[in-house]
N, CA and C atoms as a LAMMPS dump frame, in Angstrom:
ITEM: TIMESTEP
0
ITEM: NUMBER OF ATOMS
429
ITEM: BOX BOUNDS ff ff ff
-5.0000000000000000e+02 5.0000000000000000e+02
-5.0000000000000000e+02 5.0000000000000000e+02
-5.0000000000000000e+02 5.0000000000000000e+02
ITEM: ATOMS id mol type element x y z
1 1 1 N -12.2 -17.977 10.615
2 1 2 C -12.029 -17.105 9.337
3 1 3 C -11.718 -17.797 8.559
4 2 1 N -12.487 -17.381 7.14
5 2 2 C -12.012 -17.897 5.63
6 2 3 C -10.212 -17.587 5.615
7 3 1 N -9.332 -18.403 4.8
8 3 2 C -8.465 -17.533 4.105
9 3 3 C -8.719 -16.79 3.158
10 4 1 N -7.488 -16.051 3.013
11 4 2 C -7.525 -15.102 1.819
12 4 3 C -7.581 -15.594 0.682
13 5 1 N -7.965 -15.555 0.012
14 5 2 C -8.138 -15.752 -1.69
15 5 3 C -7.396 -15.216 -2.741
16 6 1 N -6.2 -15.099 -2.705
17 6 2 C -5.408 -13.907 -3.605
18 6 3 C -4.938 -14.076 -5.287
19 7 1 N -5.892 -13.365 -5.808
20 7 2 C -5.836 -13.705 -7.376
21 7 3 C -4.484 -12.832 -8.183
22 8 1 N -3.906 -13.668 -8.832
23 8 2 C -2.764 -13.259 -8.94
24 8 3 C -2.209 -13.141 -10.452
25 9 1 N -1.801 -12.019 -11.33
26 9 2 C -1.469 -11.8 -12.458
27 9 3 C -0.009 -12.102 -12.603
28 10 1 N 0.298 -13.179 -12.943
29 10 2 C 2.036 -13.269 -13.547
30 10 3 C 2.474 -12.728 -14.185
31 11 1 N 1.663 -11.205 -14.959
32 11 2 C 2.708 -10.017 -15.272
33 11 3 C 3.331 -9.703 -14.12
34 12 1 N 2.498 -9.297 -13.04
35 12 2 C 3.105 -8.726 -12.084
36 12 3 C 4.811 -8.588 -11.572
37 13 1 N 5.278 -10.068 -11.585
38 13 2 C 6.442 -10.433 -11.247
39 13 3 C 7.043 -10.053 -12.404
40 14 1 N 7.297 -9.778 -13.177
41 14 2 C 8.357 -9.46 -14.145
42 14 3 C 8.265 -8.137 -13.799
43 15 1 N 7.05 -7.145 -14.047
44 15 2 C 7.344 -5.994 -13.57
45 15 3 C 8.328 -5.652 -12.205
46 16 1 N 7.933 -6.534 -11.122
47 16 2 C 9.127 -6.465 -9.928
48 16 3 C 10.915 -6.933 -10.341
49 17 1 N 10.784 -7.95 -11.518
50 17 2 C 12.026 -8.238 -12.264
51 17 3 C 12.544 -7.351 -12.8
52 18 1 N 11.563 -6.006 -13.26
53 18 2 C 12.48 -4.619 -13.997
54 18 3 C 12.742 -3.799 -13.181
55 19 1 N 12.262 -3.862 -12.096
56 19 2 C 13.22 -2.819 -11.142
57 19 3 C 14.523 -3.011 -11.337
58 20 1 N 15.275 -2.023 -10.453
59 20 2 C 17.014 -1.174 -10.978
60 20 3 C 16.93 -2.194 -9.75
61 21 1 N 18.251 -2.595 -9.333
62 21 2 C 18.902 -3.336 -8.721
63 21 3 C 18.853 -2.465 -7.084
64 22 1 N 18.282 -3.487 -6.318
65 22 2 C 17.938 -3.235 -4.798
66 22 3 C 16.172 -3.033 -4.957
67 23 1 N 15.744 -2.504 -5.562
68 23 2 C 14.009 -2.322 -5.771
69 23 3 C 13.336 -3.56 -5.482
70 24 1 N 13.426 -4.602 -6.404
71 24 2 C 12.422 -5.915 -6.164
72 24 3 C 12.086 -6.205 -5.018
73 25 1 N 13.513 -6.539 -4.044
74 25 2 C 13.239 -6.941 -2.958
75 25 3 C 12.46 -5.773 -1.872
76 26 1 N 12.679 -4.479 -2.191
77 26 2 C 12.207 -3.657 -1.434
78 26 3 C 10.665 -3.438 -1.412
79 27 1 N 10.154 -3.672 -2.842
80 27 2 C 8.62 -3.843 -3.303
81 27 3 C 7.823 -4.9 -3.359
82 28 1 N 8.837 -5.914 -3.241
83 28 2 C 8.289 -7.543 -2.479
84 28 3 C 8.167 -7.441 -1.395
85 29 1 N 8.775 -6.868 -0.702
86 29 2 C 8.726 -6.828 1.162
87 29 3 C 6.899 -5.783 1.209
88 30 1 N 6.654 -4.649 0.617
89 30 2 C 5.929 -3.9 0.279
90 30 3 C 4.583 -5.12 -0.366
91 31 1 N 4.613 -5.501 -1.134
92 31 2 C 3.836 -6.546 -1.443
93 31 3 C 3.404 -7.779 -0.535
94 32 1 N 4.403 -8.215 0.563
95 32 2 C 4.193 -9.125 1.025
96 32 3 C 3.189 -8.733 2.667
97 33 1 N 3.534 -7.445 2.66
98 33 2 C 3.017 -6.502 3.992
99 33 3 C 1.229 -6.493 3.443
100 34 1 N 0.858 -5.853 2.43
101 34 2 C -0.121 -5.685 1.834
102 34 3 C -0.863 -7.226 1.938
103 35 1 N -0.333 -7.987 1.494
104 35 2 C -0.946 -9.541 1.704
105 35 3 C -1.566 -9.616 3.259
106 36 1 N -0.385 -9.839 3.897
107 36 2 C -0.302 -9.991 5.594
108 36 3 C -1.185 -9.153 5.704
109 37 1 N -1.296 -7.814 5.953
110 37 2 C -2.145 -6.973 6.105
111 37 3 C -4.278 -7.831 6.049
112 38 1 N -4.17 -7.932 4.805
113 38 2 C -5.188 -8.353 4.31
114 38 3 C -5.57 -9.508 4.876
115 39 1 N -4.553 -10.712 4.983
116 39 2 C -4.882 -11.844 6.157
117 39 3 C -5.7 -11.492 7.336
118 40 1 N -4.733 -10.65 7.355
119 40 2 C -4.752 -10.205 9.509
120 40 3 C -6.244 -9.742 9.866
121 41 1 N -6.681 -8.517 8.695
122 41 2 C -8.067 -7.959 9.25
123 41 3 C -9.332 -8.796 8.322
124 42 1 N -8.756 -9.628 7.549
125 42 2 C -10.033 -10.859 6.906
126 42 3 C -10.704 -10.549 5.839
127 43 1 N -9.782 -9.822 4.873
128 43 2 C -10.394 -9.428 3.634
129 43 3 C -10.452 -10.778 3.074
130 44 1 N -11.489 -11.271 2.665
131 44 2 C -11.896 -12.518 1.508
132 44 3 C -11.298 -12.741 0.8
133 45 1 N -11.012 -11.704 -0.531
134 45 2 C -10.021 -11.849 -1.596
135 45 3 C -9.577 -10.153 -1.961
136 46 1 N -8.058 -10.791 -2.515
137 46 2 C -7.472 -9.395 -2.61
138 46 3 C -6.98 -9.734 -4.564
139 47 1 N -7.256 -8.52 -4.87
140 47 2 C -6.75 -8.854 -6.501
141 47 3 C -5.262 -8.694 -6.785
142 48 1 N -4.413 -9.015 -7.19
143 48 2 C -3.109 -8.339 -7.306
144 48 3 C -3.044 -8.418 -9.075
145 49 1 N -2.997 -6.995 -9.639
146 49 2 C -2.89 -6.763 -10.624
147 49 3 C -1.954 -5.367 -11.406
148 50 1 N -2.161 -4.88 -12.637
149 50 2 C -1.05 -4.009 -13.347
150 50 3 C -2.119 -2.714 -13.465
151 51 1 N -1.871 -1.625 -13.17
152 51 2 C -2.841 -0.541 -13.287
153 51 3 C -1.474 0.307 -13.235
154 52 1 N -1.741 1.556 -14.575
155 52 2 C -0.755 2.01 -15.077
156 52 3 C 0.558 1.284 -15.029
157 53 1 N 0.923 -0.025 -15.412
158 53 2 C 1.841 -0.565 -15.382
159 53 3 C 3.178 -0.831 -14.054
160 54 1 N 2.018 -0.805 -13.035
161 54 2 C 2.641 -0.941 -11.021
162 54 3 C 1.7 -1.617 -10.925
163 55 1 N 2.311 -2.838 -9.806
164 55 2 C 1.626 -3.74 -9.39
165 55 3 C 0.665 -2.976 -8.339
166 56 1 N -0.466 -3.259 -8.501
167 56 2 C -2.048 -2.914 -7.943
168 56 3 C -2.394 -3.961 -6.878
169 57 1 N -3.005 -3.374 -6.006
170 57 2 C -4.064 -4.486 -5.116
171 57 3 C -5.052 -4.027 -4.689
172 58 1 N -6.071 -4.396 -5.336
173 58 2 C -7.773 -4.394 -4.873
174 58 3 C -8.527 -5.355 -3.936
175 59 1 N -8.801 -4.992 -2.962
176 59 2 C -10.13 -5.777 -2.115
177 59 3 C -11.182 -5.248 -2.291
178 60 1 N -12.407 -6.114 -1.979
179 60 2 C -13.632 -5.805 -2.378
180 60 3 C -14.324 -4.235 -2.023
181 61 1 N -13.93 -3.801 -1.069
182 61 2 C -14.614 -2.728 -0.268
183 61 3 C -13.199 -1.65 0.01
184 62 1 N -12.25 -2.17 -0.89
185 62 2 C -11.128 -1.251 -0.13
186 62 3 C -11.106 -0.157 -1.839
187 63 1 N -9.758 0.078 -1.616
188 63 2 C -9.475 1.328 -2.382
189 63 3 C -8.299 0.97 -2.811
190 64 1 N -7.822 0.761 -4.172
191 64 2 C -6.632 0.403 -4.511
192 64 3 C -5.302 0.736 -3.925
193 65 1 N -4.169 0.103 -3.848
194 65 2 C -3.054 -0.053 -3.444
195 65 3 C -2.196 -0.329 -4.344
196 66 1 N -1.104 0.619 -4.934
197 66 2 C -0.102 0.502 -5.725
198 66 3 C 1.421 0.477 -5.141
199 67 1 N 2.555 -0.497 -6.075
200 67 2 C 3.954 -0.004 -5.762
201 67 3 C 4.242 0.334 -6.87
202 68 1 N 5.371 1.116 -6.631
203 68 2 C 6.11 1.564 -7.904
204 68 3 C 7.367 2.018 -7.448
205 69 1 N 8.251 2.306 -8.379
206 69 2 C 9.521 2.876 -8.144
207 69 3 C 9.455 4.329 -8.875
208 70 1 N 10.103 5.496 -8.368
209 70 2 C 10.122 6.497 -9.241
210 70 3 C 11.352 7.03 -9.822
211 71 1 N 11.74 6.999 -11.18
212 71 2 C 12.842 6.987 -11.86
213 71 3 C 13.279 8.434 -11.239
214 72 1 N 12.701 9.66 -11.1
215 72 2 C 12.712 11.179 -10.787
216 72 3 C 13.554 10.868 -9.933
217 73 1 N 13.368 10.498 -8.554
218 73 2 C 14.372 10.594 -7.391
219 73 3 C 14.725 9.213 -7.019
220 74 1 N 14.614 8.592 -7.689
221 74 2 C 15.147 7.103 -7.171
222 74 3 C 14.506 6.484 -5.933
223 75 1 N 13.489 6.581 -5.754
224 75 2 C 12.652 6.284 -4.74
225 75 3 C 11.744 5.322 -4.941
226 76 1 N 11.026 4.562 -3.944
227 76 2 C 9.919 3.7 -4.315
228 76 3 C 9.064 3.824 -3.268
229 77 1 N 7.517 3.461 -3.831
230 77 2 C 6.656 3.86 -3.06
231 77 3 C 5.13 3.156 -3.209
232 78 1 N 4.495 3.632 -2.047
233 78 2 C 3.126 2.928 -1.762
234 78 3 C 2.278 4.022 -2.283
235 79 1 N 1.265 3.515 -3.252
236 79 2 C 0.548 4.69 -3.632
237 79 3 C -1.444 4.305 -3.472
238 80 1 N -1.912 5.494 -2.988
239 80 2 C -2.794 5.574 -2.839
240 80 3 C -4.09 6.344 -3.492
241 81 1 N -5.271 6.119 -3.334
242 81 2 C -6.044 7.093 -4.788
243 81 3 C -6.05 8.296 -3.912
244 82 1 N -5.64 9.258 -4.865
245 82 2 C -5.051 10.592 -4.437
246 82 3 C -6.603 11.551 -4.182
247 83 1 N -7.564 11.029 -4.708
248 83 2 C -8.723 11.932 -4.3
249 83 3 C -9.906 11.445 -3.053
250 84 1 N -9.347 10.481 -2.772
251 84 2 C -9.472 9.823 -1.161
252 84 3 C -8.531 10.554 0.23
253 85 1 N -9.418 10.111 1.209
254 85 2 C -8.866 10.708 2.413
255 85 3 C -7.538 10.026 2.733
256 86 1 N -6.985 8.719 2.362
257 86 2 C -6.227 7.997 2.901
258 86 3 C -5.153 8.8 3.261
259 87 1 N -4.169 9.471 2.345
260 87 2 C -2.924 9.89 2.694
261 87 3 C -3.202 11.356 3.564
262 88 1 N -3.65 11.8 3.507
263 88 2 C -4.378 13.324 4.598
264 88 3 C -4.097 12.899 6.055
265 89 1 N -5.327 11.525 5.896
266 89 2 C -5.382 10.805 7.005
267 89 3 C -4.028 10.464 8.172
268 90 1 N -3.271 9.442 6.896
269 90 2 C -2.113 9.053 7.119
270 90 3 C -1.278 10.373 8.412
271 91 1 N -0.993 11.597 7.171
272 91 2 C -0.548 12.312 7.707
273 91 3 C -0.862 12.978 9.566
274 92 1 N -1.981 12.859 9.342
275 92 2 C -2.649 13.507 10.735
276 92 3 C -2.235 12.576 11.591
277 93 1 N -2.072 11.216 11.57
278 93 2 C -1.978 9.966 12.419
279 93 3 C -0.601 9.843 12.556
280 94 1 N 0.171 10.156 11.419
281 94 2 C 1.81 9.69 11.614
282 94 3 C 2.326 10.471 11.409
283 95 1 N 2.134 12.021 11.064
284 95 2 C 3.281 13.279 11.365
285 95 3 C 4.617 12.739 9.808
286 96 1 N 5.133 12.944 10.977
287 96 2 C 6.773 12.486 10.101
288 96 3 C 7.225 10.897 10.406
289 97 1 N 6.607 10.232 10.702
290 97 2 C 6.74 8.772 10.428
291 97 3 C 7.155 8.215 9.387
292 98 1 N 6.394 8.949 8.094
293 98 2 C 6.854 8.875 6.641
294 98 3 C 7.229 10.368 5.78
295 99 1 N 7.696 9.686 4.533
296 99 2 C 7.763 11.232 3.498
297 99 3 C 6.457 10.472 2.739
298 100 1 N 5.76 11.879 2.41
299 100 2 C 4.828 11.517 1.744
300 100 3 C 4.817 12.616 0.282
301 101 1 N 4.266 11.908 -0.393
302 101 2 C 4.513 12.832 -1.938
303 101 3 C 2.733 13.308 -2.067
304 102 1 N 2.837 14.609 -1.858
305 102 2 C 0.968 15.163 -2.075
306 102 3 C 0.104 14.296 -0.787
307 103 1 N -1.081 13.966 -1.443
308 103 2 C -1.753 13.206 -1.135
309 103 3 C -1.913 11.576 -1.651
310 104 1 N -1.074 11.079 -2.572
311 104 2 C -1.127 10.076 -3.318
312 104 3 C 0.101 8.958 -2.513
313 105 1 N 0.774 9.247 -2.006
314 105 2 C 1.694 8.302 -1.823
315 105 3 C 2.837 8.198 -0.221
316 106 1 N 2.958 7.283 0.313
317 106 2 C 4.425 6.983 1.146
318 106 3 C 5.487 6.98 0.235
319 107 1 N 6.739 7.707 0.492
320 107 2 C 7.839 7.355 -0.567
321 107 3 C 9.122 6.773 0.859
322 108 1 N 9.707 5.834 0.358
323 108 2 C 11.098 5.58 1.006
324 108 3 C 11.807 5.643 -0.034
325 109 1 N 13.482 5.568 0.773
326 109 2 C 14.596 5.243 -0.377
327 109 3 C 15.1 4.066 0.161
328 110 1 N 16.48 3.44 -0.856
329 110 2 C 16.502 1.951 -0.284
330 110 3 C 17 2.072 1.197
331 111 1 N 17.532 2.832 1.557
332 111 2 C 18.35 2.867 2.537
333 111 3 C 16.741 2.778 3.978
334 112 1 N 16.118 3.688 3.777
335 112 2 C 15.059 3.493 5.243
336 112 3 C 14.717 2.578 5.484
337 113 1 N 14.361 2.55 6.43
338 113 2 C 14.017 1.272 7.522
339 113 3 C 12.333 1.659 7.475
340 114 1 N 11.405 0.649 6.747
341 114 2 C 9.94 0.504 6.876
342 114 3 C 9.321 0.826 8.331
343 115 1 N 8.784 2.01 8.636
344 115 2 C 8.029 1.172 10.053
345 115 3 C 6.75 0.255 9.479
346 116 1 N 6.948 -0.685 9.887
347 116 2 C 5.957 -2.063 9.773
348 116 3 C 4.529 -1.65 10.043
349 117 1 N 4.597 -1.611 11.625
350 117 2 C 3.348 -2.334 12.33
351 117 3 C 2.287 -0.124 11.952
352 118 1 N 2.83 0.785 11.407
353 118 2 C 2.582 1.909 10.974
354 118 3 C 1.956 1.632 9.774
355 119 1 N 2.454 0.952 8.777
356 119 2 C 2.518 1.189 7.357
357 119 3 C 1.687 0.043 7.11
358 120 1 N 1.5 -1.191 8.063
359 120 2 C -0.061 -1.914 8.172
360 120 3 C -0.893 -1.669 8.285
361 121 1 N -0.811 -0.274 9.088
362 121 2 C -2.273 0.38 9.613
363 121 3 C -2.736 0.961 8.327
364 122 1 N -1.821 1.94 7.795
365 122 2 C -2.302 2.685 6.582
366 122 3 C -2.618 1.517 5.537
367 123 1 N -2.129 0.798 5.595
368 123 2 C -2.436 -0.718 4.244
369 123 3 C -3.941 -0.974 4.889
370 124 1 N -4.512 -1.165 6.232
371 124 2 C -5.682 -1.839 5.962
372 124 3 C -6.35 -0.646 5.958
373 125 1 N -6.396 0.567 6.36
374 125 2 C -7.377 1.443 6.254
375 125 3 C -7.419 1.796 4.714
376 126 1 N -6.871 1.024 3.705
377 126 2 C -6.815 1.652 2.5
378 126 3 C -7.255 0.268 1.776
379 127 1 N -7.048 -0.959 2.677
380 127 2 C -8.06 -2.148 2.08
381 127 3 C -9.621 -2.264 2.682
382 128 1 N -9.79 -1.438 3.376
383 128 2 C -11.254 -1.137 4.247
384 128 3 C -11.654 0.029 3.758
385 129 1 N -11.176 0.722 2.867
386 129 2 C -11.5 2.298 2.729
387 129 3 C -13.372 2.816 2.32
388 130 1 N -13.692 1.87 1.712
389 130 2 C -14.972 2.08 1.504
390 130 3 C -16.183 1.575 2.471
391 131 1 N -15.733 1.365 3.43
392 131 2 C -16.613 0.699 4.826
393 131 3 C -16.133 1.809 6.109
394 132 1 N -14.988 2.421 5.84
395 132 2 C -14.671 3.467 7.173
396 132 3 C -14.791 4.927 6.309
397 133 1 N -14.56 5.128 5.472
398 133 2 C -14.477 6.708 4.917
399 133 3 C -15.094 7.634 5.326
400 134 1 N -16.302 7.017 5.587
401 134 2 C -17.383 8.282 6.542
402 134 3 C -16.65 8.623 8.077
403 135 1 N -16.141 7.852 8.818
404 135 2 C -15.551 7.977 10.175
405 135 3 C -14.378 9.043 10.27
406 136 1 N -14.376 9.732 11.358
407 136 2 C -13.466 10.641 11.541
408 136 3 C -12.126 9.736 11.696
409 137 1 N -11.15 10.423 10.878
410 137 2 C -10.321 10.071 10.887
411 137 3 C -9.505 8.036 10.686
412 138 1 N -11.155 8.066 9.741
413 138 2 C -11.055 6.8 9.574
414 138 3 C -11.398 5.507 10.019
415 139 1 N -12.115 6.276 11.048
416 139 2 C -11.999 4.87 12.562
417 139 3 C -10.92 4.642 12.921
418 140 1 N -9.665 5.401 13.052
419 140 2 C -8.37 5.189 13.691
420 140 3 C -8.192 6.101 14.011
421 141 1 N -7.45 6.071 15.674
422 141 2 C -7.159 6.708 16.833
423 141 3 C -5.783 6.636 16.405
424 142 1 N -5.644 7.996 17.218
425 142 2 C -3.679 7.766 17.109
426 142 3 C -3.131 7.073 17.487
427 143 1 N -2.347 6.39 16.833
428 143 2 C -1.046 5.139 17.768
429 143 3 C -0.194 5.847 17.948
């Protein structure tokens, strides 16, 4: 398997550093989950960039995954394209495992323990979205 080629935008590090206390570490953890998941599922390249001022991750046949802090409720979140089937599918598979923001995000508080395996599964579906969007439950069984 070819190693993942990660294209990094240096401005992303600045954004992480400007989040309020406690949030940079949590968001960097989500970043690492995205990178690790991409490696594990054999994504050849992953682009780290900024979209809407937030760290964003793009795979060649995937849907954009973004990370951000929400000032309104002091949560942090992993965002998915709201017009995709991603979050609806996550809700169907994982139900109350996560806190969702409508059809666009999975949210966490600083005190939350991130269900790592479930979240990596969600990330893997996003990174392969255009290959699996036609499949029931995006090709996933109930975990």
